[in-house]
Structure formats: structure tokens, C-alpha cells
C-alpha positions in Angstrom: 282.6 64.9 84.2 281.0 65.7 87.5 281.4 69.2 88.9 281.9 69.3 92.7 279.2 71.2 94.5 280.6 74.3 96.4 279.1 74.8 99.8 279.5 77.9 101.9 279.6 77.7 105.6 276.9 79.6 107.3 278.6 82.1 109.7 275.7 81.7 112.1 276.1 78.0 112.4 279.9 78.1 112.3 281.1 81.1 114.3 284.6 82.3 113.7 287.3 81.5 116.3 287.2 85.1 117.7 283.5 84.9 118.7 284.2 81.5 120.4 286.9 83.2 122.5 285.0 86.3 123.3 283.1 85.6 126.6 280.9 88.7 126.3 279.6 87.5 122.9 278.8 84.0 124.2 277.2 85.4 127.4 275.1 88.0 125.6 274.1 85.9 122.6 270.4 86.2 123.6 270.8 89.4 125.7 269.5 87.8 128.8 267.6 89.9 131.3 269.4 90.9 134.4 268.6 92.9 137.5 270.7 95.9 136.8 269.5 99.5 137.0 271.5 102.1 135.0 271.4 105.9 135.6 272.9 108.4 133.3 272.1 112.1 133.2 268.4 112.5 133.7 267.7 109.0 132.6 267.0 105.8 134.5 267.0 102.4 132.8 265.5 99.4 134.7 266.8 96.3 132.9 264.4 93.8 134.6 261.3 95.9 133.9 262.6 97.0 130.4 261.8 100.6 131.3 263.6 103.8 130.4 262.5 107.0 132.2 263.5 110.6 132.0 262.8 112.7 135.2 260.3 110.0 136.2 258.4 110.0 133.0 258.5 106.8 130.8 260.3 107.1 127.5 258.8 105.0 124.7 261.3 102.8 122.9 260.9 100.0 120.5 262.1 96.7 121.9 265.2 96.5 119.6 266.2 100.1 120.3 266.0 99.3 124.0 268.2 96.2 123.4 270.8 98.3 121.6 270.8 100.9 124.4 271.1 98.1 127.0 274.1 96.5 125.2 275.8 99.9 124.9 275.3 100.5 128.6 276.5 97.0 129.6 279.7 97.5 127.6 280.3 101.1 128.6 282.8 102.6 127.9 284.0 100.1 125.3 283.3 100.1 121.6 280.4 97.9 120.5 281.1 96.7 117.0 278.3 96.6 114.5 278.8 92.8 114.0 278.3 92.3 117.7 275.2 94.4 117.8 273.8 92.3 114.9 274.7 89.0 116.6 273.3 90.0 120.0 270.2 92.1 119.2 269.2 90.3 116.1 270.4 86.7 116.6 269.8 84.2 113.7 268.3 86.9 111.5 269.6 88.3 108.3 269.2 92.1 108.2 271.1 95.0 106.8 273.5 97.1 108.9 271.3 100.1 108.2 268.8 98.9 110.8 271.4 99.6 113.4 271.6 103.2 112.2 267.9 103.5 112.4 267.8 102.2 116.0 270.7 104.5 117.1 268.9 107.5 115.5 265.8 106.5 117.5 267.8 106.3 120.7 269.5 109.7 120.0 266.0 111.3 119.5 264.7 109.6 122.7 267.8 110.8 124.7 267.4 114.4 123.3 270.8 114.4 121.5 271.4 116.8 118.6 273.7 116.6 115.7 276.1 119.1 117.4 276.0 117.5 120.9 276.6 113.8 121.3 276.2 113.5 125.0 275.6 109.8 125.2 276.2 107.8 122.0 279.4 108.2 120.0 279.7 106.9 116.5 283.0 105.2 115.6 283.1 105.5 111.8 282.6 102.1 110.0 283.2 100.2 113.3 280.3 100.7 115.7 279.1 102.7 118.7 280.2 103.6 122.2 278.2 105.0 125.1 280.3 107.9 126.4 278.2 109.4 129.2 278.8 108.8 132.9 276.9 105.7 133.9 276.0 104.4 137.4 275.0 100.7 137.5 273.1 99.4 140.4 273.3 95.6 140.9 270.9 94.4 143.6 270.6 98.0 144.8 274.3 98.5 145.2 275.6 101.5 143.1 278.7 101.0 141.0 279.9 104.2 139.3 281.2 103.6 135.7 283.3 106.5 134.4 284.3 107.4 130.9 287.3 105.7 129.5 289.1 109.1 128.9 289.6 109.7 132.6 286.5 111.1 133.6 
């Protein structure tokens, strides 16, 4: 008697229907470079130059931590789910979710956040992260003010 071989579909090769409908996920699949400049608090992030500065002084960030921050800023003030972070920042790579926590901790240290004051990055338990600071995005040198989702 021949036993049929069980095959599992690779979620990377066969994305679920939700990811096919989500235009942000399709658009950001490789986190393409744009020309936006984001300002928040004392910080200035130049997307094209991949540079984060605080009061005019460059802040050193690992490339993946920079990508996480960029995705949080692009989706401000919406929640960025962990699955989306993995898909966009680490495409076609199998890694543990703990690497997200490591990169967010690196960002919090670079942004001078403490455990008692979460000025910029909010953790939504078991779901993901949200950028909660006031952000101004400049696209081709035209400022666009992005306010918090809670009115202000």
C-alpha cells in the first residue's frame, strides 16, 4: 500500500488572500527607497540617504533597525503587525520574531526612550508596534504634517 506524500505549502511562495489584497504589503515587499524626509521631535530621517540625525548629529543604526523605523514612520499612526515587519524587512528569510524585539530595543535606545516614557514607539502586546510621536513627512521638499491617531 502506497502512502501519499503530504506536502505543505510554503507561505512565502503562496501568500494568503489577505496579503494579496493589502496594497501596502505588495508595495512595500522590498521596502523600496523613496525621497521622503521625516522629522519627529529632535530627529530627522532622510529616506534616500538612509540617514537618521538628532540635532544635526548622525545616529548610528544597523540597516535592519533603520528599515524597521522607516516602516513604522511610513505607516504612522497605524499598527504595524509583526508578520508584516517580518515580510517587509526580512523578505524570503526564516527568522524568529525575537529579532524584531531586538531591533525595536535598538531603536528605543537610539531615540533615547526609557522604560517609563515611550515617546515614539508603542508596543501593542502580541500584535506589533506603532509609531506614536508627531511626524512631519516632506515629499519633494513639501511638508506634510502627520498627527497622532488619538486627535493630536
